[in-house]
C-alpha positions in Angstrom: 0.0 0.0 0.0 1.5 3.3 -1.0 1.4 6.1 1.6 0.0 9.2 0.1 -0.7 12.6 1.5 -4.3 11.9 1.8 -3.6 9.0 4.2 -0.8 10.6 6.3 -2.6 13.8 7.1 -5.5 12.2 9.0 -3.1 9.9 10.8 -1.0 12.9 12.0 -4.1 14.8 13.1 -5.3 11.8 15.1 -1.9 11.3 16.7 -1.8 15.0 17.7 -5.3 14.8 19.2 -4.4 11.7 21.1 -1.2 13.2 22.5 -3.1 16.3 23.6 -5.7 14.2 25.4 -3.0 12.2 27.1 -1.2 15.4 28.2 -4.4 16.9 29.6 -5.1 13.7 31.6 -1.6 13.8 33.0 -2.0 17.4 34.1 -5.4 16.7 35.7 -4.1 13.7 37.5 -1.2 15.6 38.9 -3.4 18.4 40.2 -5.8 15.9 41.9 -2.8 14.2 43.6 -1.5 17.5 44.8 -4.9 18.5 46.2 -5.2 15.3 48.0 -1.8 15.8 49.6 -2.8 19.3 50.8 -6.3 18.3 52.0 -5.1 15.3 53.8 -3.0 17.0 56.6 -5.7 19.7 57.0 -8.3 17.1 57.6 -6.0 15.4 60.1 -5.4 18.7 62.0 -9.1 19.4 62.1 -9.8 15.9 63.5 -7.1 16.4 66.0 -8.4 19.8 67.1 -11.9 18.3 67.5 -10.5 15.5 69.6 -8.7 18.0 71.8 -11.7 20.2 72.3 -13.9 17.2 73.3 -11.3 16.0 75.8 -11.4 17.3 79.4 -8.1 17.7 81.2 -9.7 17.6 84.6 -9.3 14.4 86.5 -12.9 13.6 87.6 -12.0 10.2 89.2 -12.0 11.8 92.6 -13.9 14.6 94.4 -12.9 18.2 93.7 -10.7 19.8 96.4 -13.1 22.8 96.5 -16.2 20.8 97.7 -16.8 18.2 100.3 -18.9 15.8 98.2 -17.7 16.3 94.6 -20.7 18.4 93.5 -18.5 21.0 91.9 -17.2 18.5 89.4 -20.7 17.5 88.4 -21.7 21.1 88.1 -18.8 21.8 85.8 -19.7 18.8 83.6 -23.3 20.1 83.3 -22.1 23.7 82.5 -19.7 22.3 79.8 -22.4 20.2 78.2 -25.0 23.0 78.1 -22.5 25.5 76.8 -24.0 28.2 79.2 -27.1 28.2 77.0 -25.8 30.8 74.5 -25.2 28.4 71.6 -21.4 28.9 71.4 -19.7 25.5 71.2 -16.4 27.0 72.6 -18.0 27.8 75.9 -17.8 24.2 77.1 -14.1 24.2 76.2 -13.5 27.5 78.0 -15.2 26.3 81.1 -13.1 23.2 81.3 -9.9 25.0 80.5 -10.6 27.5 83.3 -11.4 24.8 85.7 -8.2 23.0 84.9 -6.2 26.1 85.3 -7.8 27.0 88.7 -7.3 23.4 90.0 -3.6 23.4 88.9 -3.0 26.8 90.6 -4.7 25.7 93.8 -2.8 22.4 93.9 0.5 24.3 93.2 -0.3 26.8 96.0 -1.1 24.0 98.5 2.0 22.1 97.6 4.3 25.1 97.9 3.2 25.8 101.5 4.6 23.2 103.8 2.6 24.7 106.7 -0.7 24.5 104.9 -3.4 22.7 106.9 -5.5 20.4 104.8 -8.1 20.1 107.6 -10.3 22.8 106.0 -10.8 20.5 103.0 -11.6 17.4 105.0 -15.3 18.2 105.3 -18.0 15.8 106.3 -20.2 14.4 103.5 -22.9 16.9 102.6 -21.1 19.8 104.3 -20.3 23.0 102.5 -17.3 25.3 103.1 -18.1 28.6 104.7 -18.3 31.4 102.3 -15.6 34.1 102.7 -17.4 37.4 102.5 -14.2 39.4 103.1 -15.9 41.3 105.9 -13.6 42.6 108.6 -14.3 41.6 112.2 -16.6 44.0 114.0 -14.8 46.3 116.3 -15.9 49.0 118.7 -14.9 52.1 116.8 -16.0 55.7 117.0 -18.7 56.9 114.6 -17.7 57.1 110.9 -18.3 60.9 110.8 -16.0 61.5 113.7 -13.3 59.2 112.4 -13.3 61.0 109.1 -13.2 64.4 110.8 -16.7 65.5 109.8 -19.1 67.5 111.9 -22.4 65.4 112.0 -24.7 68.4 112.2 -23.3 70.5 109.3 -21.3 68.1 107.3 -18.3 70.4 107.5 -14.8 69.5 108.8 -14.5 69.3 112.5 -11.9 71.0 114.8 -9.3 68.2 114.5 -9.5 67.9 110.8 -9.2 71.7 110.4 -6.1 71.8 112.7 -4.4 69.1 110.6 -5.2 71.0 107.4 -3.8 74.2 108.8 -0.6 72.5 109.8 -0.2 70.9 106.4 -0.8 74.2 104.6 1.7 75.9 106.9 4.4 73.5 105.7 3.6 74.5 102.1 3.5 78.2 102.9 6.8 78.0 104.8 8.5 76.2 101.8 7.1 78.2 98.8 6.1 81.5 100.5 2.7 81.5 99.0 -0.1 83.5 100.7 -2.8 81.9 102.8 -5.5 83.4 105.0 -7.5 82.0 107.9 -11.0 83.4 108.6 -12.8 82.8 111.9 -16.6 83.4 112.2 -18.5 83.5 115.5 -22.3 83.5 115.8 -23.1 86.1 118.5 -26.3 85.6 120.5 -26.4 81.8 120.2 -26.6 81.4 124.0 -29.6 83.7 124.2 -31.3 81.8 121.4 -30.8 78.4 123.1 -32.0 79.8 126.5 -35.2 81.2 125.1 -36.1 78.8 122.2 -34.2 75.7 123.0 -31.4 73.7 121.2 -33.7 72.8 118.3 -33.8 76.4 117.1 -30.0 76.5 117.1 -29.9 73.2 115.2 -31.8 75.0 112.4 -29.7 78.1 112.4 -26.3 76.5 112.4 -26.7 74.3 109.3 -28.2 77.3 107.3 -25.1 79.4 108.3 -22.7 76.6 107.4 -24.3 76.0 104.0 -23.9 79.7 103.2 -20.2 79.6 104.1 -19.6 76.5 102.1 -21.6 77.7 99.1 -19.7 81.0 98.8 -16.2 79.3 99.2 -14.1 78.0 96.4 -13.5 74.3 95.8 -9.9 74.7 97.2 -11.1 76.3 100.4 -11.7 74.4 103.6 -14.7 75.2 105.8 -14.9 73.8 109.4 -17.1 74.0 112.4 -14.7 74.6 115.4 -17.2 75.0 118.2 -21.0 75.2 118.6 -21.2 78.7 117.1 -17.7 79.1 115.7 -16.5 78.4 112.1 -13.1 78.5 110.5 -12.2 78.9 106.8 -8.8 78.2 105.3 -8.2 80.1 102.1 -5.1 78.9 100.3 -3.4 81.2 97.7 -5.3 84.1 99.2 -3.9 87.2 100.9 -5.8 89.4 103.5 -7.1 91.9 100.9 -8.5 89.1 98.7 -10.1 87.4 101.7 -12.2 90.5 102.3 -14.3 89.6 99.2 -15.2 86.3 100.7 -15.9 87.8 104.2 -18.2 90.5 102.8 -20.2 88.0 100.7 -20.9 85.9 103.7 -21.9 89.0 105.8 -24.3 90.2 103.1 -25.9 86.7 102.8 -26.4 86.2 106.5 -26.9 89.4 108.3 -30.5 90.1 107.1 -32.0 86.8 108.2 -29.9 86.6 111.4 -31.2 90.0 112.6 -34.8 89.4 111.5 -35.4 86.4 113.8 -37.2 86.4 117.1 -33.8 86.5 118.8 -31.4 88.8 116.9 -28.1 87.2 116.1 -24.9 88.7 114.8 -21.8 87.4 113.0 -18.4 88.4 114.2 -15.5 87.9 111.9 -11.7 88.0 112.2 -9.2 87.1 109.6 -5.4 87.2 109.1 -3.0 86.2 106.3 0.6 85.2 105.9 3.1 84.2 103.3 5.4 82.4 105.6 6.1 84.9 108.4 4.4 84.5 110.8 3.4 80.8 110.6 -0.2 79.9 109.6 -0.8 78.6 113.1 0.0 82.0 114.6 -2.1 83.6 111.9 -5.1 81.5 113.0 -4.6 82.7 116.6 -4.4 86.4 115.4 -7.6 85.9 113.4 -9.4 84.5 116.5 -8.3 87.5 118.5 -9.6 89.9 115.9 -12.9 88.0 115.9 -13.2 88.4 119.7 -12.7 92.2 119.4 -15.5 92.4 116.9 -17.7 90.1 119.0 -17.2 92.3 122.1 -18.1 95.4 120.0 -21.2 93.8 118.7 -22.2 92.8 122.3 -21.8 96.4 123.5 -23.9 97.7 120.5 -26.6 95.2 121.3 -26.6 96.3 125.0 -26.9 100.0 124.0 -29.9 99.2 121.7 -31.9 97.5 124.4 -34.5 99.7 126.0 -33.6 101.1 129.4 
């Protein structure tokens, strides 16, 4: 048989098509093998993670050291199985992991202390450990207001707290030579008010007066009740001239209603300032002396106004 062009051309085309098909099959087979090699380890890791997540690292063969009858371990199992009811499958794993960590830390702490007494864990069946509320043992102490240096009637600082503040401010004044002023108020006529109307009337006047002093003071100022009718005000960063503004505001706010009552009352004021010399403690003493001078003057004026 003679090979002609009409016979060779179809044979060559068939051979080319066959080779192409074979090449495509080889490429596809190679890709399938490669994918199987990649997916295989991933599936293995996923299976391993699922196994780890479903495995508890808490030894439940014995009772929990934190309960007397092993109820805590059963409660942990139920919580892990329910997943805390929020539908998150990781909750059970988190609960178990936290329980394992807490148990390991507790066992390590017990083992590290040679003097630890295990008697507190040896509870009778059905007994429960006492809850530690963290409350301090009750002790006979003074009232809270007094221990904090607060006057219970007015809510102002008391005499002791004011004395400590003056001493602390005096150290600052002595070091930096910054001005500070002490103002002393005395409610004149308080004894007459108590004698005629009783202590209840004074208990209404004193808080009203103290509220006015505190309201007109700055946030950095300190107002205190030093005695039944005496008040002290510490004005940091304030000289005597600037302190007059505060004193006059208190006078204007109080004088009208103090004099308009059934028993006329007056407000005597003394103030003194320093920038380091003299000391702030001596300044308070000077302010008190000036207050007494005004108090005596107001007393003489009230006596002169009385009908003969």
